[in-house]
N, C-alpha and C positions, 0 to 999 in steps of 0.2 A: 644272250650269252649262253643260257641253258640250252637253247635249241642247237647251237653249234656243238656244244659238248655232248648232247644226246646223239647228234649225227656221228660224232667220232666214235662214241661207244657202240652205236649200231654197225659202223664199218668193222670194228674189232670183232663184234659178235658174228658178223657175216664171215669174217676170216676164220673164226673159230668153227662156224658151221661147215665151211668148206673143208676144214681140217678134219671135222668129224666124219664127213662123207668120205674123205680119203682113208680115214682110219677104218671106216666100215668095210672097205674092200679087203683089208689085210687079213681079217679073220677068215674070210672065205678062201683065200689062197692057202691059209694054214690048214683049213679043213680039207681042201683039195689034195694038198700034199702034206699029210701028217708025218710022213717018214722022210722029211727033207734032210739032206746031209748037212754038214758043218758050214758049207758055203751059204746055204739058205738061211741058217741061223745068224750068220754074220751080216747077211743083207738086212734081215729083220732088225738086228740090233742097230745097224747104221740108220735105217728108216726111223727107228724110235728116237735115236739121238737127234736126227734132223728135226723131228716133230717137237722134241723137247726144246731145241734151240729156237725154233719158230715161236713156240709158246712163250718162251722167255722174252722174246722181242715183244710179243703182244702184251705181256705183263709190264714191260718197261713203258709201252705206250699208255696203258691204262694208268700207270702211276703218274706219268706226265699229265694226262688228262685230269686226274684227281687233284694234282697240285694246281693246275690252272683253274679248276673249279673252286677249290678252297680260296684262291686269291680273289676270284670274281665274287664269291660269297662275302668275303671280308670287305671288299669294296662296296657291295651292295648294302651291307650292314652299316658301314660308315656313312654312306649317302642317306639312308633312312634316318640315321641318328641326327645328322645335320639338318635334314629337312624338318624333323620333329623339333629340334632346338629353334630353328628359325620361325616355325609356326608358333611355338610358345612365346617367343620374343614379340612377334607381331601381334598376337592376341593381347599380351600385356600392354603393349604400346597403344593399341586401339582402346583398351579399357581406360588407361590413364587419360587419353585424349577425350573420351566421352565424359569422364568424371570432371575434367578441367572445364570442358564446355558447360556442363551442368552447374558447376560452382560459379562460373562467370555469369550465367543467366540468373541464378539465385541472387547474386550480389547486385546485379543491375536492377532486379525487381525490388530489392530492399532499398536501393538508392532512390528509386522512383517513388516508393512509399514515403521515404524521408522527405523528398522534395514536395510531395503532396501535403504532408503535415506542415512543412515550413510555409507553403503557399497559403494554407488556411489561416495562418496568423497575420498575413499581410492584408493590405487594403484590397478592395474589390477590383480596383483598376489594375493593380499588379497581378491579380489572379487571372484577369482577362488576358494580360500580356503573356503569362506563362502557359496558358492553355494550349497554344499551338506547339510549344516545345513538348508538352506532355503527349500530344498526339503523335508528334514525330518519334518520341521514345516508344510509344506503343507500336508504331509501324516497324521500328527497329526490332522490338521484341517479336513481332510477327515474322520478320525476315529471319531472325536467329532461330525461331522455332522451326521454320522451313528448312534452314541449314541443318539443324539437328536431325530432322526426319530424313534429309538427303544422306547425311552421314550414317544414319541407322540402316537405310536401304543399302548403301555402299558396303557397310560391314556385313550385312546379311548375305549380300551377293558374294563377298570374298570368302566367307565362311562356307557357303554352299559350294563354291569352286573348290576350296580346299578339301571339303568332304568328298566331292566327286573324284578329285585326283587321288585321294586316299583309297576310295573304293576301286578305282581302276588299277592302282598298284596292288591292292590286295587280290583282285581277280587275276592279274597277270602273275602275281607270286604264287597263288593257289594253283593256277594252271601249270606253271613251271614245276611246282612240287609234285603234282600228279604225274607230269611227264617223266620227271626224274625218278619217282617211285616206280613207275611202270618199267622204265629202262633197268633200274636196279634189280627189280624182281626177275625180269627176263634174264638179266646178266647172271644173277645168282643161280638160276636154274641151269643155265649153260655152264657156269663154272662147276657146279656140283656134277653135272654130267661129264664134263671134261676131267674133273678130279677123279671121278669114279673110273673113267676110261683109262686114264694114266695109271691108276692103281692096278687095274686089271692087266694092262700091258707090262707094267713093271713086275707084277707077279708072274706073268708068263715068261718074261725074259729071265727072272730070277730062277724059276723052275728049269729053264732050258740051259742056263750057264751059271751055276753056283760058284764056280771057281774063277770067273772072269772078273778081274779087278776093275776094269773100265765100266762094266755093267754095274758093279757094286757102287762105284762113284756116281754113275748116272742115276742109280736108285736113290742114293742120299740127296743128290741135287733135286731130283723130282719130289722127294718128300718135303725138302725145304721150300720148293716152289709151291707145293701144295699148302704148306702152312702159311706162306705169304698170301696165297689166294684167299685162304680162310680169314687172314687178318684184314685183307682188303675188304672182304664181305662185311666184317664187323664194323670197320671204319665207315663204310657206306651206310650201314644201318644207323650209326651215330649221326651222320650227316643228315639223314632223313629226319631224325628226331629233332636236331637243331632247327631245321627248316620249319618243322611243325610248331616249335616253340616260338619262332619269329612270327609265324602267321597268328598265333594266339596273341602275341604282344601287339601286333598291328591291330587286331580286333579290340583290345583294351584301349589303345590310343584313339581309335574311332569313337568308342563310347565316351571317353573323356572329352573329346572335342565336341561331340554332340551335346553333352551335358553343359559344357561351358557356353556353347552357342545359345541354348535354351535359357540359361541363366541371364546372359547378357541381353537377350531379347526382352525378357521380363523386366529387367532393370530399365531399359530404354523405354518400354511402354509405360511403366510407372512414372518415369521422369517426364515423359511427354504429357501424361495426364495431369501431373502436378503443375507443369508449366502453363497448360491451357487454363487450369482453374485459377492460378495466380493471375494470368493475363485478364481473364473475365472479371475477376474481382477488382483489379486495378482500373479496368475501364469503367466498371460501375461507380467506383469511388470518384473517378475523375468527372464522370457525367453528373453525379450528385453535387460535387463541389462547384462545377460550372453553373448548374441550375441555381444553387444557393447564392453564388457570387452575382449572377444576373438579377436575382430578386433583391439582393442588398443594394446593388447599384441603382436599380429603379426606385427603391425606397429613398435612397440618399438624393437622387435627382428630384423626386417630388418634394422632399423636405427642403432642398436648396431652393426650388422654385417658390415654395411657400414663404421661406425667409426673404427671398429677394422681393416678392410682392409686398410683404409687410414693411420692409425697409423702404421700398419705393413710396408706399402710402405715408410712412412716417416722414420721409423726406419731403413729400408734397405738403404735409401739414406744417412742417418746419418752414418750408419755403413761404407758405401763405402767412404764417406768423411773422416771418422776417419782412414780408412786403407790407404787412399792417404796421409793424414797428417803423419801417422806413417811411411810410406815408405820415404816420403821426410825428415823426422827427422832422419831416419836411414841413409839416404844418407849423411846428414850433419854430423852426427856423424862419419861416416866412413871417410869423407873428412878431418874432424878436426883431426882424429886420424892419417891419413896418413901424414898431415902437421906437426904434432908433431914428427913423426918418421924422416921426412927429416931434420927438424931443429936440 
């Protein structure tokens, strides 16, 4: 949009340059004919009025261009403000998501430790049955850690893309400011030359026709237009200062975004390191508990085998004793039966 505006200003400046070349020819005519009659004076006055009318049209065009540029600048400011607010909201949302994921991961690790403590109070058989579940939870923790790393990479890429877009906008904005400053400087020089030239012409016309009312009015109008041109020059200087302030504000925004990105990167790195340490500690504890559980089960199996062997030997002894008692009882019964037969 600034390019189109600069082209319009250049076209106006070209017209002013053409007017200057046209004006440059009139003094030579005056020099050639210094003793021109009243008719030549009237022609010169008419030419001056035409040039003033043309200058007035150019001033109107410049005012319209300035209004259009002011509107475009306001639109650009609103767009930059909206993009900044959207970037802030997005960064806040990403921070909250990262904190929520870290809180969930910490809670799951705490639950895993609680399950390990509860599993240590149960029998070895139950510990063996819960070991696959713990392995599955460890795998889930690994997957979650990978997801956190993926989210960190995505966040870093998004921040780099935002920073790249901001740099591109700053470069384009700076280039537009430089172009506009060059156009304004060139235009100021042309305006000053045009103002000086009009003043010289008005002074010449004033000396030639002091009593001409129309020339007096033209002189007043030219003075007013000169004041308007000076006011336009001042307003353009203010616009250039405003653009410089916007550029400085964009630099500050870039520094803030860079600082926020570095802080978030440090937080994510620290969180990943803590999660890895907690995962290694949980794995070590699970391995120790599994080893202890296997040892206890082996000891209990050996004790059970020993008790079974002792019970088997005791049962054999009791069976032998029962057989002996049965044989003795049988002998008694046979003796009693034989005594009854004899009686």
